[in-house]
C-alpha atoms as one frame of an Amber mdcrd trajectory, in Angstrom:
protein
   0.131  27.777   6.567   3.001  29.364   5.359   6.630  27.815   4.268   9.310
  27.312   6.528  11.677  25.122   5.048  13.446  25.238   1.241  14.876  21.927
   0.329  16.972  22.438  -2.651  18.327  20.156  -4.990  22.084  20.363  -5.483
  23.463  19.143  -9.285  21.458  21.180 -11.594  19.890  23.514  -9.374  22.578
  25.045  -6.807  25.424  23.994  -9.304  25.274  23.857 -12.681  26.231  19.981
 -13.616  25.175  18.153 -16.625  24.772  14.755 -14.421  24.837  12.285 -17.082
  28.297  13.730 -18.326  29.570  13.951 -14.626  28.462  10.650 -13.796  29.941
   8.807 -16.872  33.606  10.498 -16.203  33.327  10.084 -12.144  32.328   6.173
 -12.541  35.547   5.973 -15.439  37.632   7.661 -12.962  36.374   5.669  -9.889
  36.709   2.277 -11.637  40.537   2.853 -13.133  41.724   4.137  -9.439  39.853
   1.309  -7.580  40.578  -1.416  -9.645  44.339  -0.274  -9.870  44.490   0.248
  -5.848  42.876  -3.277  -4.842  44.299  -5.411  -7.960  40.950  -6.428  -9.518
  39.999  -6.420 -12.885  36.701  -4.147 -12.466  35.136  -2.220  -9.766  32.120
  -1.072 -11.671  29.999  -4.457 -11.602  30.093  -4.605  -7.509  29.664  -0.568
  -7.371  26.349  -0.704  -9.868  25.512  -3.401  -7.703  25.999  -1.976  -4.247
  23.791   1.406  -5.403  20.722  -0.786  -6.607  20.972  -2.356  -3.095  20.828
   1.145  -1.658  18.409   2.432  -4.093  15.727  -0.325  -3.139  16.040  -0.214
   0.551  13.470   0.498   2.642  14.371  -0.201   5.956  13.986   2.560   8.310
  17.155   1.150  10.794  20.064   1.458   8.256  21.506   3.904   6.728  22.013
   4.114   3.211  26.000   3.471   4.000  24.944   0.576   5.986  23.186  -0.825
   3.009  25.811  -0.093   0.590  28.859  -1.442   2.418  27.153  -4.401   3.062
  26.334  -5.302  -0.374  29.866  -4.085  -1.552  32.391  -5.533   1.249  31.763
  -9.286   0.136  32.380  -8.853  -3.618  36.138  -7.284  -2.656  39.272  -9.302
  -1.720  39.848  -6.412   1.146  38.415  -5.623   4.345  36.488  -2.283   5.028
  39.634  -0.349   6.479  41.721  -1.529   3.650  38.933  -0.429   1.295  38.637
   3.032   2.834  42.224   4.005   2.285  42.307   4.401  -1.454  38.607   5.603
  -1.315  39.807   8.688   0.665  42.960   9.205  -1.639  40.783   9.031  -4.654
  38.169  12.028  -3.639  41.724  13.937  -2.082  43.314  13.642  -5.234  41.263
  12.563  -8.569  37.769  13.648  -7.901  38.624  17.411  -7.851  39.537  17.072
 -11.524  35.465  16.888 -12.034  34.920  20.541 -10.692  35.539  21.462 -14.659
  32.413  19.778 -15.650  30.497  22.061 -13.157  29.828  25.792 -12.816  28.714
  27.635 -10.066  25.229  29.650 -10.203  26.411  33.661  -9.302  23.207  33.834
  -7.597  23.362  30.357  -5.466  24.953  31.655  -2.643  23.129  35.181  -2.339
  20.296  33.529  -2.264  20.851  30.902   0.541  22.273  33.655   2.805  19.281
  35.644   2.142  17.091  32.582   3.104  18.898  32.048   6.109  18.613  35.618
   7.260  14.974  35.296   6.846  14.709  32.501   8.811  13.955  29.734   6.828
  15.275  26.480   7.429  17.456  25.553   4.196  18.083  21.862   3.451  20.545
  20.596   0.812  18.319  17.944  -0.645  20.575  15.973  -2.813  20.310  12.217
  -3.708  22.512  10.572  -1.055  24.324   7.993  -3.119  27.589  10.062  -2.610
  29.674   9.987   0.834  30.316  13.357   2.445  33.432  13.637   1.172  32.147
  14.264  -2.409  29.004  16.468  -1.267  31.528  18.613   0.646  33.267  19.536
  -2.578  30.316  19.988  -4.788  28.887  22.244  -2.476  32.473  24.328  -2.451
  32.239  24.058  -6.313  28.935  25.750  -5.990  30.657  28.346  -3.895  28.712
  26.852  -0.790  31.223  25.151   1.223  29.344  24.050   4.409  32.051  25.344
   6.870  30.788  28.931   5.787  27.054  28.554   4.618  25.069  26.809   8.044
  22.827  24.684   6.254  20.255  22.935   8.460  20.971  19.742   6.807  22.748
  18.551   4.082  22.110  14.574   2.631  24.762  12.078   2.033  25.129   8.437
   1.803  25.806   8.273   5.740  23.247  10.107   7.057  20.221   9.060   5.232
  18.039   6.057   5.153  16.632   6.631   1.870  17.260   7.815  -1.520  14.976
   9.617  -4.307  12.389   8.951  -5.827  10.809   7.222  -2.297   8.826   9.597
  -0.655  10.625   8.253   2.679  13.675  10.254   1.796  11.642  13.556   1.842
   9.737  12.421   5.264  12.998  11.838   6.503  13.887  15.452   6.146  11.180
  17.011   7.351  11.346  15.241  10.549  14.913  15.921  10.750  14.118  19.782
  10.761  10.971  19.697  12.498   8.361  20.998   9.886   5.380  19.539   8.019
   5.163  18.776   4.430   3.023  21.752   4.023   5.543  23.646   5.671   8.026
  22.654   3.091   8.960  23.546  -0.766  11.388  21.230  -2.633  12.876  22.751
  -5.599  14.888  20.544  -8.317  15.469  19.864 -11.869  14.387  16.250 -12.136
  10.891  15.477 -12.282  11.085  11.812 -11.433  13.782  12.609  -8.180  12.627
  15.634  -7.058   9.488  16.975  -8.040   7.106  13.902  -8.255   7.632  12.028
  -4.718   7.821  15.217  -3.201   4.741  16.359  -4.625   3.120  12.723  -3.445
   4.507  13.270   0.523   2.509  16.566   0.400   5.396  19.112  -0.265   5.079
  22.435  -2.466   7.594  22.052  -5.677   9.160  24.057  -7.808  10.551  22.638
 -11.224  13.566  24.108 -12.426  13.366  23.703 -16.130  12.901  25.802 -19.315
  10.848  23.035 -21.158   7.820  21.947 -18.819   5.603  19.454 -19.990   2.163
  21.012 -20.148   0.639  18.304 -17.948   3.020  18.705 -15.108   2.047  22.033
 -14.226  -0.842  20.355 -13.030   1.422  18.935 -10.284   3.933  21.700  -9.551
   3.765  24.858  -7.702   6.015  26.940  -9.516   7.902  26.797 -12.881  10.928
  28.180 -14.245  14.669  28.712 -14.225  16.574  29.255 -10.840  16.705  32.789
 -11.273  12.894  32.821 -11.619  12.495  30.971  -8.400  15.059  33.522  -6.928
  12.929  36.195  -8.246   9.692  34.952  -6.992  10.792  34.369  -3.587  12.632
  37.515  -2.942  10.274  39.810  -4.889   6.839  38.289  -5.408   6.905  36.594
  -2.090   6.250  32.986  -3.857   6.852  31.370  -0.363   3.823  33.445   1.515
   0.812  31.615  -0.342   1.529  27.761  -0.598  -1.306  25.796  -1.943  -2.724
  23.476   0.431  -2.213  19.600   0.197  -4.530  17.252   0.984  -3.908  14.009
   3.748  -3.715  10.976   1.776  -3.649   7.412   3.057  -0.769   7.083   0.415
   1.715   9.368   2.682   1.149   7.556   5.949   3.606   4.605   5.639   6.445
   6.677   4.321   5.644   9.304   6.818   5.911   7.315   9.526   8.836   5.230
   8.369  10.489   8.032   7.720  10.079  10.015  10.884  11.420   6.741  12.548
  14.391   7.207  10.811  14.913  10.650  11.430  14.937   9.863  15.088  17.431
   7.011  14.919  19.710   9.234  12.815  19.869  11.904  15.070  20.786   9.943
  17.875  22.700   7.461  16.106  25.900   9.569  17.142  24.753  10.809  20.274
  27.166  11.044  23.314  26.505   8.326  26.126  26.180  11.658  28.255  23.034
  12.927  26.264  21.026   9.641  27.533  20.810  10.716  31.040  21.251  14.279
  30.992  18.440  16.754  31.074  17.687  20.008  32.718  14.998  20.163  35.699
  11.818  19.501  34.571  12.658  17.995  31.134  12.490  14.534  30.210  16.445
  12.904  29.348  16.823  11.256  25.835  16.244   8.064  27.605  12.668   8.932
  28.773  11.756  10.243  25.601  12.684   7.093  23.931  10.826   5.166  26.393
   8.002   7.378  25.989   8.042   6.412  22.191   7.762   3.028  23.176   4.754
   3.414  25.428   2.631   5.723  23.402   2.979   3.463  19.900   2.265   0.463
  21.827  -0.402   1.451  24.717  -1.990   4.425  23.361  -1.806   5.338  18.870
  -2.268   1.699  17.716  -5.247   0.638  20.266  -6.580   4.230  19.030  -6.364
   3.355  15.607  -7.752  -0.286  16.322 -10.938   1.499  18.459 -11.670   3.754
  15.148 -12.003   1.033  12.921 -13.940  -0.849  14.918 -15.840   1.291  16.859
 -18.969   3.685  15.368 -17.511   6.932  15.909 -16.036   6.493  19.423 -14.839
   9.194  21.971 -11.595   8.971  22.235 -10.256   9.928  25.762  -7.245  12.496
  25.698  -4.347  10.885  27.416  -4.037  11.310  31.127  -0.405   9.706  31.090
  -1.805   5.957  31.374  -0.279   4.848  27.999   2.060   2.238  29.477   4.549
   2.446  32.542   7.965   3.804  31.000   9.982   1.663  33.148   8.877  -1.228
  31.658  10.758  -0.545  28.512  14.659  -0.740  28.337  16.781   1.205  30.139
  19.472   1.821  28.029  19.079   4.182  25.257  20.414   2.455  21.963  18.263
  -0.386  23.488  14.773   1.839  23.874  15.354   3.156  20.468  15.397  -0.032
  18.906  11.939  -1.406  21.058  10.497   1.838  19.475  11.538   1.058  16.213
   9.885  -2.513  16.622   6.767  -0.775  17.698   6.861   1.686  14.707   7.091
  -0.944  12.253   3.915  -2.976  13.660   2.225   0.012  13.696   2.757   0.346
   9.583   1.986  -3.256   9.231  -0.941  -2.834  10.873  -1.963   0.061   9.077
  -0.912  -1.422   5.590  -4.029  -3.895   6.326  -6.735  -1.438   6.284  -9.206
  -1.045   3.141  -9.585   2.322   1.621 -13.076   2.924   3.493 -11.500   2.689
   6.842  -9.031   5.673   6.598 -12.385   7.877   6.692 -13.481   6.393   9.662
 -14.737   9.159  12.271 -14.094   9.562  15.752 -14.370  12.194  18.131 -12.521
  13.528  21.248 -13.815  13.982  24.935 -12.794  17.274  25.242 -14.573  18.666
  21.871 -13.557  18.239  18.168 -13.456  15.480  15.616 -10.999  13.569  14.208
 -10.560  10.679  11.826  -8.476   7.403  11.328  -6.263   9.155   8.789  -5.824
  12.041  10.947  -4.925  10.232  13.882  -2.257   8.216  12.055  -0.595  11.287
  10.589  -0.667  12.906  14.172   1.789  10.343  15.262   4.438  11.960  12.775
   3.462  15.177  14.475   3.857  13.457  17.549   7.544  12.164  16.480   8.564
  15.598  15.265   7.822  17.335  18.858   9.682  14.964  20.951  12.831  15.113
  18.197  13.167  18.892  18.470  13.672  18.123  22.266  16.265  15.691  21.407
  17.994  17.313  18.972  18.680  20.214  21.860  19.603  17.576  23.832  22.351
  16.771  21.731  23.717  19.955  20.886  23.916  20.799  24.341  26.101  17.579
  25.080  28.079  18.105  21.563
């Protein structure tokens, strides 16, 4: 397996940014501006409690922005529309002052452009607590304005469902861009947010640090400065020799939930036309959503339960008998909601397995062997396959 996708952290990776200093000044400026604009004594307490709500949320159906504003708005004396006006003004007029704290890396843009030219998928995997208005500016400060650099994905408050250090965050990214964990590398400076959870999710990792802990070297695949990483990739073929990652039961629930969130995220703002549009001999988005529902309930869960209960069962390849699509909702958003409900049932079912159950074997009627763990993991592979089609449909309708 070779690396296909690079997930690059933003602060202190692509952009030199002393995070603690930046955060303190950012919160101070934001508090002063919004306290005055909203005529409240303090904005920090509502802000911090809302950030905490985002950081602890693992609901695959709600974006970070949904969680943030659901927690924040009841604490403020204004409605959302009124609140958004001074927020936009803050990011337009005050937030740019923080650029002075940061410094671009001269090798960041040439490296990103080189990666894109080589055909790699490049993701800006920054912790999605900030809205797009903030992330867009910091990318510009890094010399990587998103209107000039065609990143495949940039993560921010409005488009993600999880935050670091949850492995779900990395799983959502992988499904969004259509690669498996062993086909991606996470590059970042923060051990707890970037390296450890990405490693747990099965990604390769490169730790941007000058002072690595000796014990950490057993976890990371590479360590050094950003310049060292650039050198290793461009001249050392570092991406051509990724380390294999063993599949582990603890990866499955975050993978299935992150994968679900990726599907919901891609389709969240899809135009109505996309649900019915399809070329000849291909499914529409509605048919794919119904297919997700049918396979989850009528193929995947029964297959997993068969492996759990029977001794080395023979699994019959699907012959189209995994439930009738017509019994599922005939409107796209409702079909996706039904799929989400089915996926949550699958994750709940998996949570009841003991350690031994994951290793239970099975075989295919067409030949080959498998296990309950491998079949659970295949569900996410199936998601990625059809999400690629959904992305194509959305792009055509856009």
